[in-house]
N, CA, C and O of each residue as an XYZ file, in Angstrom:
768
protein
N     -26.690     -8.605     13.084
C     -26.184     -7.427     12.423
C     -25.900     -7.762     10.957
O     -25.351     -8.821     10.654
N     -26.270     -6.868     10.063
C     -26.056     -7.119      8.642
C     -24.621     -6.787      8.262
O     -23.902     -6.115      9.002
N     -24.223     -7.270      7.096
C     -22.867     -6.990      6.614
C     -22.672     -5.491      6.409
O     -21.608     -4.955      6.716
N     -23.698     -4.813      5.890
C     -23.617     -3.375      5.670
C     -23.428     -2.632      6.995
O     -22.675     -1.660      7.054
N     -24.098     -3.075      8.046
C     -23.949     -2.465      9.369
C     -22.534     -2.691      9.887
O     -21.930     -1.775     10.444
N     -21.997     -3.899      9.711
C     -20.617     -4.182     10.121
C     -19.644     -3.251      9.421
O     -18.711     -2.732     10.032
N     -19.873     -3.047      8.134
C     -18.983     -2.169      7.355
C     -19.065     -0.738      7.854
O     -18.041     -0.068      7.994
N     -20.280     -0.263      8.125
C     -20.434      1.101      8.637
C     -19.791      1.232     10.008
O     -19.147      2.240     10.300
N     -19.963      0.211     10.858
C     -19.358      0.246     12.185
C     -17.839      0.298     12.090
O     -17.196      1.025     12.847
N     -17.255     -0.474     11.159
C     -15.804     -0.477     10.978
C     -15.333      0.921     10.585
O     -14.328      1.412     11.100
N     -16.053      1.550      9.683
C     -15.703      2.911      9.272
C     -15.797      3.874     10.451
O     -14.907      4.701     10.648
N     -16.862      3.774     11.232
C     -17.053      4.670     12.365
C     -15.979      4.471     13.431
O     -15.504      5.442     14.020
N     -15.595      3.230     13.681
C     -14.537      2.964     14.658
C     -13.221      3.587     14.188
O     -12.497      4.181     14.988
N     -12.908      3.456     12.895
C     -11.685      4.066     12.343
C     -11.733      5.582     12.515
O     -10.739      6.194     12.904
N     -12.871      6.184     12.231
C     -13.025      7.636     12.396
C     -12.796      8.026     13.852
O     -12.087      8.995     14.128
N     -13.380      7.292     14.775
C     -13.238      7.605     16.201
C     -11.787      7.498     16.666
O     -11.304      8.364     17.396
N     -11.095      6.445     16.249
C      -9.689      6.276     16.647
C      -8.851      7.429     16.116
O      -8.048      8.007     16.848
N      -9.038      7.765     14.836
C      -8.250      8.837     14.229
C      -8.518     10.182     14.893
O      -7.603     10.988     15.065
N      -9.751     10.420     15.260
C     -10.089     11.711     15.882
C      -9.576     11.816     17.310
O      -9.512     12.911     17.868
N      -9.211     10.691     17.903
C      -8.587     10.725     19.231
C      -7.122     11.125     19.113
O      -6.454     11.371     20.117
N      -6.630     11.189     17.878
C      -5.266     11.607     17.642
C      -4.272     10.466     17.652
O      -3.066     10.706     17.590
N      -4.738      9.244     17.728
C      -3.851      8.085     17.774
C      -3.719      7.490     16.376
O      -4.213      6.395     16.108
N      -3.040      8.232     15.481
C      -2.950      7.815     14.084
C      -2.074      6.585     13.898
O      -2.325      5.779     13.002
N      -1.066      6.432     14.719
C      -0.157      5.302     14.570
C      -0.671      4.151     15.428
O      -0.003      3.680     16.349
N      -1.842      3.732     15.102
C      -2.555      2.750     15.897
C      -2.677      1.449     15.118
O      -3.071      1.445     13.952
N      -2.345      0.374     15.761
C      -2.385     -0.967     15.165
C      -3.772     -1.272     14.615
O      -3.914     -1.732     13.482
N      -4.801     -1.010     15.434
C      -6.170     -1.302     15.022
C      -6.619     -0.399     13.884
O      -7.319     -0.849     12.977
N      -6.223      0.876     13.921
C      -6.594      1.802     12.852
C      -6.034      1.331     11.518
O      -6.717      1.395     10.496
N      -4.799      0.862     11.526
C      -4.185      0.366     10.288
C      -4.969     -0.824      9.740
O      -5.214     -0.913      8.536
N      -5.359     -1.729     10.623
C      -6.130     -2.902     10.197
C      -7.498     -2.480      9.652
O      -7.949     -2.986      8.624
N      -8.147     -1.552     10.349
C      -9.457     -1.078      9.901
C      -9.373     -0.395      8.541
O     -10.191     -0.653      7.658
N      -8.377      0.478      8.375
C      -8.249      1.193      7.100
C      -7.978      0.236      5.947
O      -8.494      0.427      4.846
N      -7.173     -0.790      6.193
C      -6.913     -1.782      5.143
C      -8.211     -2.485      4.731
O      -8.476     -2.662      3.542
N      -9.009     -2.880      5.713
C     -10.282     -3.551      5.418
C     -11.256     -2.602      4.721
O     -11.956     -2.994      3.787
N     -11.293     -1.366      5.176
C     -12.191     -0.368      4.576
C     -11.804     -0.115      3.121
O     -12.665     -0.013      2.248
N     -10.506     -0.016      2.875
C     -10.054      0.244      1.500
C     -10.300     -0.967      0.605
O     -10.866     -0.830     -0.480
N      -9.878     -2.147      1.050
C      -9.997     -3.325      0.186
C     -11.454     -3.711     -0.055
O     -11.786     -4.215     -1.128
N     -12.317     -3.487      0.916
C     -13.730     -3.819      0.756
C     -14.570     -2.659      0.230
O     -15.789     -2.761      0.101
N     -13.891     -1.559     -0.068
C     -14.558     -0.348     -0.559
C     -15.694      0.077      0.365
O     -16.737      0.548     -0.086
N     -15.473     -0.097      1.659
C     -16.489      0.224      2.654
C     -16.697      1.727      2.799
O     -17.711      2.165      3.344
N     -15.754      2.507      2.319
C     -15.870      3.961      2.353
C     -17.104      4.431      1.590
O     -17.608      5.527      1.836
N     -17.588      3.611      0.671
C     -18.792      3.961     -0.102
C     -20.015      4.085      0.821
O     -20.936      4.848      0.529
N     -20.023      3.334      1.934
C     -21.138      3.391      2.876
C     -21.276      4.755      3.551
O     -22.324      5.065      4.117
N     -20.233      5.561      3.492
C     -20.266      6.893      4.072
C     -20.476      7.960      3.003
O     -20.318      9.152      3.268
N     -20.834      7.526      1.792
C     -21.119      8.463      0.709
C     -19.881      9.045      0.054
O     -19.982      9.981     -0.739
N     -18.712      8.503      0.374
C     -17.482      9.001     -0.240
C     -17.355      8.442     -1.653
O     -17.806      7.331     -1.929
N     -16.744      9.212     -2.542
C     -16.556      8.765     -3.919
C     -15.229      8.036     -4.103
O     -14.994      7.417     -5.141
N     -14.368      8.111     -3.097
C     -13.084      7.405     -3.151
C     -12.570      7.209     -1.729
O     -13.039      7.848     -0.787
N     -11.596      6.313     -1.597
C     -10.967      6.096     -0.298
C     -10.281      7.384      0.164
O     -10.339      7.741      1.341
N      -9.637      8.071     -0.769
C      -8.949      9.328     -0.453
C      -9.932     10.353      0.111
O      -9.629     11.031      1.093
N     -11.107     10.467     -0.508
C     -12.108     11.416     -0.011
C     -12.609     10.997      1.376
O     -12.810     11.844      2.247
N     -12.809      9.692      1.578
C     -13.227      9.197      2.891
C     -12.211      9.595      3.955
O     -12.582     10.055      5.035
N     -10.926      9.417      3.646
C      -9.874      9.794      4.597
C      -9.913     11.285      4.891
O      -9.827     11.701      6.047
N     -10.043     12.079      3.850
C     -10.014     13.534      4.007
C     -11.233     14.046      4.764
O     -11.099     14.819      5.713
N     -12.415     13.618      4.347
C     -13.651     14.181      4.898
C     -14.087     13.571      6.226
O     -14.660     14.265      7.066
N     -13.823     12.290      6.421
C     -14.355     11.618      7.609
C     -13.275     11.265      8.634
O     -13.420     11.560      9.821
N     -12.211     10.642      8.179
C     -11.154     10.231      9.105
C     -10.242     11.414      9.432
O      -9.659     11.495     10.513
N     -10.139     12.325      8.467
C      -9.347     13.554      8.607
C      -7.862     13.290      8.757
O      -7.184     13.891      9.590
N      -7.374     12.377      7.931
C      -5.929     12.166      7.842
C      -5.539     12.161      6.369
O      -6.372     11.929      5.494
N      -4.281     12.416      6.115
C      -3.778     12.422      4.742
C      -3.682     10.998      4.216
O      -3.459     10.047      4.966
N      -3.857     10.880      2.917
C      -3.762      9.560      2.291
C      -2.364      8.973      2.479
O      -2.226      7.765      2.669
N      -1.325      9.809      2.428
C       0.041      9.305      2.612
C       0.231      8.717      4.003
O       0.922      7.711      4.161
N      -0.373      9.331      5.008
C      -0.293      8.804      6.370
C      -0.998      7.462      6.459
O      -0.474      6.508      7.033
N      -2.189      7.401      5.885
C      -2.939      6.133      5.887
C      -2.160      5.050      5.158
O      -2.077      3.913      5.624
N      -1.589      5.406      4.012
C      -0.819      4.432      3.231
C       0.371      3.917      4.037
O       0.680      2.726      4.002
N       1.037      4.815      4.762
C       2.207      4.412      5.541
C       1.819      3.462      6.675
O       2.478      2.441      6.869
N       0.771      3.777      7.420
C       0.431      2.894      8.538
C      -0.101      1.556      8.036
O       0.121      0.527      8.674
N      -0.806      1.558      6.896
C      -1.281      0.287      6.334
C      -0.099     -0.539      5.832
O      -0.092     -1.762      5.969
N       0.896      0.125      5.252
C       2.080     -0.574      4.745
C       2.854     -1.224      5.893
O       3.300     -2.366      5.782
N       3.007     -0.493      6.987
C       3.728     -1.043      8.144
C       2.939     -2.198      8.752
O       3.523     -3.215      9.126
N       1.634     -2.054      8.853
C       0.821     -3.145      9.409
C       0.913     -4.388      8.519
O       1.008     -5.507      9.023
N       0.884     -4.193      7.210
C       1.005     -5.313      6.268
C       2.372     -5.984      6.437
O       2.468     -7.211      6.432
N       3.420     -5.183      6.586
C       4.765     -5.714      6.807
C       4.784     -6.565      8.079
O       5.348     -7.659      8.087
N       4.170     -6.065      9.148
C       4.126     -6.804     10.410
C       3.369     -8.117     10.241
O       3.791     -9.155     10.752
N       2.262     -8.067      9.530
C       1.484     -9.284      9.299
C       2.280    -10.293      8.474
O       2.289    -11.481      8.795
N       2.941     -9.837      7.423
C       3.704    -10.730      6.544
C       4.868    -11.392      7.255
O       5.215    -12.534      6.954
N       5.476    -10.676      8.204
C       6.688    -11.180      8.855
C       6.467    -11.549     10.321
O       7.422    -11.676     11.088
N       5.211    -11.719     10.700
C       4.843    -12.145     12.063
C       5.491    -11.277     13.137
O       6.021    -11.783     14.126
N       5.440     -9.972     12.929
C       5.937     -9.026     13.924
C       4.749     -8.631     14.792
O       3.771     -8.074     14.292
N       4.828     -8.910     16.066
C       3.731     -8.661     16.988
C       3.597     -7.165     17.277
O       4.536     -6.391     17.091
N       2.423     -6.787     17.730
C       2.103     -5.386     18.034
C       3.119     -4.773     19.000
O       3.571     -3.646     18.798
N       3.473     -5.508     20.038
C       4.402     -4.994     21.042
C       5.778     -4.717     20.428
O       6.406     -3.700     20.722
N       6.232     -5.630     19.576
C       7.526     -5.466     18.916
C       7.480     -4.271     17.970
O       8.434     -3.496     17.896
N       6.363     -4.121     17.244
C       6.207     -2.992     16.337
C       6.247     -1.686     17.126
O       6.895     -0.729     16.701
N       5.562     -1.634     18.268
C       5.578     -0.421     19.095
C       6.980     -0.116     19.600
O       7.379      1.046     19.676
N       7.726     -1.158     19.945
C       9.105     -0.996     20.429
C       9.998     -0.446     19.317
O      10.805      0.453     19.557
N       9.859     -0.977     18.117
C      10.708     -0.562     16.995
C      10.285      0.781     16.408
O      11.132      1.574     15.997
N       9.007      1.035     16.367
C       8.491      2.306     15.857
C       7.971      2.213     14.432
O       8.581      1.592     13.561
N       6.813      2.856     14.219
C       6.173      2.862     12.897
C       7.080      3.463     11.839
O       7.266      2.883     10.769
N       7.644      4.622     12.135
C       8.419      5.350     11.128
C       9.656      4.568     10.690
O       9.998      4.553      9.508
N      10.321      3.923     11.635
C      11.517      3.149     11.284
C      11.140      1.911     10.474
O      11.849      1.546      9.536
N      10.041      1.271     10.826
C       9.602      0.109     10.051
C       9.180      0.520      8.635
O       9.379     -0.229      7.679
N       8.605      1.695      8.514
C       8.211      2.186      7.185
C       9.435      2.346      6.287
O       9.356      2.126      5.078
N      10.557      2.727      6.875
C      11.790      2.914      6.090
C      12.283      1.618      5.461
O      12.911      1.642      4.403
N      12.003      0.482      6.106
C      12.533     -0.801      5.608
C      11.464     -1.676      4.971
O      11.749     -2.796      4.548
N      10.249     -1.179      4.901
C       9.144     -2.019      4.431
C       9.338     -2.530      3.004
O       8.852     -3.612      2.674
N      10.021     -1.796      2.170
C      10.195     -2.226      0.788
C      11.330     -3.208      0.564
O      11.454     -3.766     -0.526
N      12.156     -3.431      1.569
C      13.323     -4.295      1.373
C      13.337     -5.536      2.258
O      14.140     -6.443      2.041
N      12.458     -5.581      3.249
C      12.474     -6.734      4.153
C      11.922     -7.975      3.454
O      10.856     -7.947      2.840
N      12.681     -9.058      3.568
C      12.256    -10.345      3.027
C      12.362    -11.381      4.140
O      12.892    -11.106      5.216
N      11.854    -12.562      3.865
C      11.952    -13.654      4.828
C      13.430    -13.946      5.122
O      13.803    -14.260      6.252
N      14.248    -13.835      4.090
C      15.674    -14.166      4.225
C      16.447    -13.129      5.041
O      17.342    -13.493      5.804
N      16.114    -11.839      4.890
C      16.914    -10.813      5.572
C      16.201    -10.200      6.782
O      16.675     -9.214      7.346
N      15.081    -10.773      7.177
C      14.257    -10.220      8.257
C      15.055     -9.949      9.535
O      14.974     -8.853     10.090
N      15.816    -10.929     10.003
C      16.546    -10.767     11.268
C      17.567     -9.636     11.181
O      17.690     -8.834     12.107
N      18.296     -9.574     10.072
C      19.291     -8.510      9.884
C      18.620     -7.136      9.846
O      19.089     -6.192     10.481
N      17.525     -7.033      9.101
C      16.829     -5.754      8.971
C      16.235     -5.326     10.311
O      16.336     -4.157     10.683
N      15.625     -6.243     11.031
C      15.062     -5.892     12.338
C      16.152     -5.475     13.323
O      15.936     -4.593     14.154
N      17.304     -6.100     13.233
C      18.444     -5.682     14.068
C      18.830     -4.242     13.733
O      19.065     -3.427     14.626
N      18.893     -3.938     12.430
C      19.213     -2.565     12.012
C      18.157     -1.581     12.501
O      18.495     -0.485     12.948
N      16.892     -1.954     12.423
C      15.815     -1.076     12.877
C      15.981     -0.771     14.365
O      15.732      0.349     14.810
N      16.398     -1.765     15.116
C      16.574     -1.575     16.550
C      17.808     -0.710     16.858
O      17.790      0.076     17.805
N      18.873     -0.853     16.063
C      20.141     -0.193     16.372
C      20.318      1.183     15.715
O      20.959      2.062     16.292
N      19.764      1.374     14.529
C      20.026      2.594     13.761
C      18.924      3.631     13.951
O      17.800      3.309     14.337
N      19.276      4.879     13.670
C      18.276      5.940     13.694
C      17.458      5.870     12.400
O      17.817      5.164     11.457
N      16.376      6.601     12.380
C      15.546      6.607     11.177
C      16.329      7.146      9.979
O      16.212      6.613      8.876
N      17.118      8.185     10.184
C      17.914      8.757      9.092
C      18.949      7.747      8.586
O      19.171      7.632      7.381
N      19.578      7.021      9.505
C      20.559      6.007      9.096
C      19.892      4.875      8.315
O      20.443      4.381      7.331
N      18.707      4.472      8.759
C      17.962      3.442      8.029
C      17.607      3.922      6.628
O      17.742      3.188      5.650
N      17.149      5.169      6.550
C      16.770      5.739      5.256
C      17.965      5.715      4.302
O      17.838      5.307      3.148
N      19.095      6.144      4.781
C      20.299      6.168      3.928
C      20.722      4.763      3.515
O      21.056      4.530      2.353
N      20.710      3.837      4.451
C      21.159      2.480      4.154
C      20.202      1.745      3.226
O      20.640      1.098      2.275
N      18.909      1.835      3.487
C      17.947      1.027      2.735
C      17.388      1.715      1.501
O      16.860      1.036      0.621
N      17.480      3.006      1.405
C      17.034      3.672      0.176
C      17.925      3.259     -0.981
O      17.439      3.033     -2.089
N      19.219      3.157     -0.736
C      20.141      2.724     -1.796
C      19.801      1.301     -2.242
O      19.852      0.998     -3.434
N      19.455      0.425     -1.291
C      19.091     -0.952     -1.644
C      17.801     -0.980     -2.454
O      17.688     -1.749     -3.409
N      16.823     -0.146     -2.083
C      15.569     -0.085     -2.835
C      15.829      0.377     -4.261
O      15.296     -0.190     -5.214
N      16.661      1.421     -4.401
C      16.945      1.951     -5.731
C      17.689      0.944     -6.591
O      17.447      0.860     -7.795
N      18.602      0.170     -5.980
C      19.348     -0.837     -6.737
C      18.450     -1.991     -7.169
O      18.663     -2.584     -8.227
N      17.453     -2.309     -6.358
C      16.579     -3.443     -6.652
C      15.562     -3.134     -7.744
O      15.045     -4.044     -8.392
N      15.275     -1.852     -7.947
C      14.287     -1.484     -8.947
C      14.896     -1.573    -10.342
O      16.032     -1.150    -10.557
N      14.132     -2.128    -11.293
C      14.634     -2.134    -12.664
C      14.694     -0.705    -13.181
O      13.829      0.118    -12.883
N      15.709     -0.435    -13.945
C      15.885      0.911    -14.488
C      14.887      1.123    -15.615
O      14.872      0.380    -16.597
N      14.069      2.130    -15.465
C      13.054      2.442    -16.468
C      13.678      3.247    -17.598
O      14.595      4.044    -17.396
N      13.154      3.013    -18.782
C      13.592      3.804    -19.916
C      13.094      5.226    -19.730
O      11.968      5.451    -19.287
N      13.933      6.169    -20.069
C      13.512      7.558    -20.008
C      12.789      7.851    -21.309
O      13.337      7.675    -22.398
N      11.567      8.295    -21.180
C      10.777      8.577    -22.371
C      10.139      9.940    -22.233
O      10.226     10.589    -21.191
N       9.504     10.353    -23.293
C       8.788     11.610    -23.244
C       7.686     11.494    -22.210
O       7.162     10.410    -21.951
N       7.348     12.622    -21.631
C       6.289     12.595    -20.628
C       4.978     12.210    -21.300
O       4.601     12.781    -22.323
N       4.300     11.252    -20.722
C       3.045     10.767    -21.251
C       1.946     11.111    -20.269
O       2.108     10.944    -19.060
N       0.836     11.587    -20.784
C      -0.298     11.885    -19.932
C      -1.290     10.739    -20.038
O      -1.680     10.332    -21.133
N      -1.687     10.229    -18.886
C      -2.655      9.144    -18.842
C      -3.937      9.700    -18.250
O      -3.917     10.331    -17.193
N      -5.039      9.469    -18.921
C      -6.329      9.884    -18.395
C      -6.769      8.829    -17.380
O      -7.011      7.676    -17.737
N      -6.870      9.229    -16.126
C      -7.178      8.315    -15.027
C      -8.682      8.065    -15.018
O      -9.452      8.924    -14.587
N      -9.101      6.901    -15.488
C     -10.528      6.589    -15.594
C     -10.976      5.689    -14.458
O     -10.156      5.149    -13.716
N     -12.285      5.534    -14.330
C     -12.845      4.641    -13.318
C     -12.420      3.200    -13.572
O     -12.218      2.439    -12.627
N     -12.282      2.818    -14.846
C     -11.850      1.459    -15.178
C     -10.437      1.193    -14.668
O     -10.149      0.111    -14.158
N      -9.562      2.180    -14.807
C      -8.190      2.043    -14.310
C      -8.210      1.937    -12.787
O      -7.536      1.080    -12.214
N      -8.981      2.807    -12.129
C      -9.101      2.756    -10.665
C      -9.606      1.390    -10.204
O      -9.091      0.818     -9.243
N     -10.622      0.873    -10.901
C     -11.202     -0.414    -10.517
C     -10.183     -1.536    -10.695
O     -10.068     -2.412     -9.838
N      -9.445     -1.514    -11.804
C      -8.429     -2.542    -12.034
C      -7.351     -2.480    -10.956
O      -6.884     -3.518    -10.489
N      -6.955     -1.282    -10.559
C      -5.939     -1.138     -9.517
C      -6.465     -1.611     -8.161
O      -5.727     -2.230     -7.394
N      -7.732     -1.326     -7.863
C      -8.313     -1.812     -6.600
C      -8.324     -3.332     -6.567
O      -7.981     -3.941     -5.553
N      -8.723     -3.947     -7.686
C      -8.740     -5.411     -7.749
C      -7.320     -5.969     -7.619
O      -7.097     -6.948     -6.906
N      -6.380     -5.353     -8.298
C      -4.989     -5.824     -8.226
C      -4.462     -5.725     -6.801
O      -3.743     -6.613     -6.343
N      -4.816     -4.646     -6.092
C      -4.300     -4.460     -4.730
C      -4.804     -5.542     -3.783
O      -4.164     -5.832     -2.772
N      -5.945     -6.137     -4.106
C      -6.447     -7.242     -3.280
C      -5.558     -8.470     -3.417
O      -5.406     -9.237     -2.467
N      -4.973     -8.659     -4.594
C      -4.091     -9.808     -4.820
C      -2.673     -9.522     -4.350
O      -2.032    -10.386     -3.752
N      -2.175     -8.313     -4.616
C      -0.799     -7.989     -4.238
C      -0.685     -7.624     -2.768
O       0.404     -7.652     -2.193
N      -1.815     -7.281     -2.165
C      -1.842     -6.814     -0.773
C      -0.926     -5.617     -0.585
O      -0.275     -5.454      0.447
N      -0.900     -4.775     -1.633
C      -0.058     -3.592     -1.627
C      -0.861     -2.422     -2.165
O      -1.761     -2.600     -2.987
N      -0.540     -1.249     -1.709
C      -1.177     -0.043     -2.216
C      -0.260      0.703     -3.178
O      -0.579      1.809     -3.616
N       0.879      0.098     -3.505
C       1.834      0.769     -4.366
C       1.428      0.617     -5.829
O       1.156     -0.484     -6.309
N       1.394      1.742     -6.515
C       0.964      1.789     -7.908
C       1.802      0.875     -8.785
O       1.254      0.125     -9.592
N       3.119      0.923     -8.641
C       4.017      0.114     -9.477
C       3.720     -1.377     -9.329
O       3.614     -2.089    -10.328
N       3.586     -1.845     -8.111
C       3.324     -3.273     -7.871
C       1.999     -3.700     -8.491
O       1.897     -4.780     -9.072
N       0.996     -2.855     -8.365
C      -0.320     -3.206     -8.902
C      -0.358     -3.136    -10.424
O      -1.009     -3.964    -11.061
N       0.326     -2.164    -11.016
C       0.396     -2.095    -12.481
C       1.133     -3.310    -13.049
O       0.727     -3.866    -14.070
N       2.208     -3.713    -12.389
C       2.947     -4.895    -12.840
C       2.083     -6.149    -12.724
O       2.125     -7.015    -13.598
N       1.312     -6.248    -11.663
C       0.415     -7.394    -11.504
C      -0.612     -7.433    -12.637
O      -0.867     -8.487    -13.220
N      -1.194     -6.281    -12.938
C      -2.181     -6.199    -14.023
C      -1.526     -6.588    -15.348
O      -2.103     -7.346    -16.127
N      -0.324     -6.069    -15.603
C       0.364     -6.368    -16.860
C       0.686     -7.857    -16.970
O       0.472     -8.459    -18.022
N       1.194     -8.449    -15.904
C       1.518     -9.883    -15.928
C       0.264    -10.730    -16.114
O       0.279    -11.710    -16.858
N      -0.815    -10.356    -15.444
C      -2.068    -11.095    -15.582
C      -2.593    -11.006    -17.004
O      -3.057    -11.998    -17.567
N      -2.519     -9.827    -17.574
C      -3.004     -9.634    -18.935
C      -2.175    -10.439    -19.931
O      -2.729    -11.120    -20.793
N      -0.856    -10.364    -19.816
C      -0.010    -11.069    -20.774
C      -0.128    -12.582    -20.638
O       0.025    -13.301    -21.626
N      -0.394    -13.075    -19.442
C      -0.533    -14.524    -19.280
C      -1.847    -15.026    -19.888
O      -1.953    -16.202    -20.238
N      -2.842    -14.153    -20.015
C      -4.132    -14.541    -20.588
C      -4.152    -14.455    -22.110
O      -4.961    -15.115    -22.761
N      -3.281    -13.659    -22.667
C      -3.337    -13.374    -24.095
C      -2.724    -14.505    -24.915
O      -1.726    -15.102    -24.511
N      -3.328    -14.798    -26.073
C      -2.733    -15.792    -26.973
C      -1.496    -15.194    -27.630
O      -1.270    -13.986    -27.557
N      -0.707    -16.029    -28.262
C       0.479    -15.564    -28.967
C       0.057    -14.576    -30.047
O      -0.909    -14.806    -30.776
N       0.784    -13.488    -30.138
C       0.420    -12.448    -31.103
C       0.934    -12.795    -32.486
O       1.947    -13.483    -32.615
N       0.247    -12.327    -33.527
C       0.684    -12.613    -34.893
C       1.971    -11.876    -35.234
O       2.376    -10.951    -34.530
N       2.611    -12.298    -36.325
C       3.883    -11.711    -36.768
C       3.765    -10.222    -37.060
O       4.714     -9.467    -36.849
N       2.627     -9.807    -37.534
C       2.473     -8.405    -37.925
C       1.985     -7.535    -36.758
O       1.270     -6.554    -36.965
N       2.370     -7.898    -35.555
C       1.917     -7.168    -34.373
C       2.365     -5.723    -34.420
O       3.394     -5.392    -35.007
N       1.595     -4.891    -33.807
C       1.904     -3.477    -33.720
C       2.738     -3.261    -32.470
O       2.383     -3.732    -31.390
N       3.828     -2.560    -32.614
C       4.696     -2.274    -31.472
C       4.175     -1.066    -30.712
O       3.930     -0.008    -31.293
N       4.008     -1.239    -29.393
C       3.562     -0.136    -28.553
C       4.780      0.575    -28.034
O       5.726     -0.062    -27.572
N       4.771      1.871    -28.104
C       5.900      2.652    -27.626
C       5.394      3.819    -26.816
O       4.391      4.443    -27.160
N       6.091      4.108    -25.742
C       5.727      5.266    -24.920
C       6.320      6.537    -25.501
O       6.037      7.624    -24.997
N       7.134      6.438    -26.548
C       7.746      7.633    -27.141
C       6.805      8.335    -28.070
O       7.162      9.359    -28.653
């Protein structure tokens, strides 16, 4: 079997699982992650992963993003399929942004004991506190080009995240680490 055939088969299996109505499926999450990172959706004539989801898999991009995020969390923290099913996709999604190697046991205990609403209240505050406070600036319009999309796709392969903020920060850090020291007469970039 050729690599292209394997890619098409992976896409078809994901479509079949989703059409059975089993969206919160361990295998579907793994397939969608591989399809997105390998841009295998192109084999189905889609112009983007989002279009592939809409036209072929027939699920919302937010749903796909959530199940891929939970699967990635499980992979990162060695949470087995059975444990994930016991705890629940939705509850794990609530804590996916705050779980670390250091707090894993405490967070998993909370996931087991608290309701989804209680988890949301408890961990949303922690997520907000952990984020650096952004400067409030005038609204800026960014023209979303293919080059930006391509850079974000490449960044997501390294960050193993689909979150825009994480991938933009990765791109910025990579760019600044490659650049030589700027001259004294540098131009200041401002979002204002």
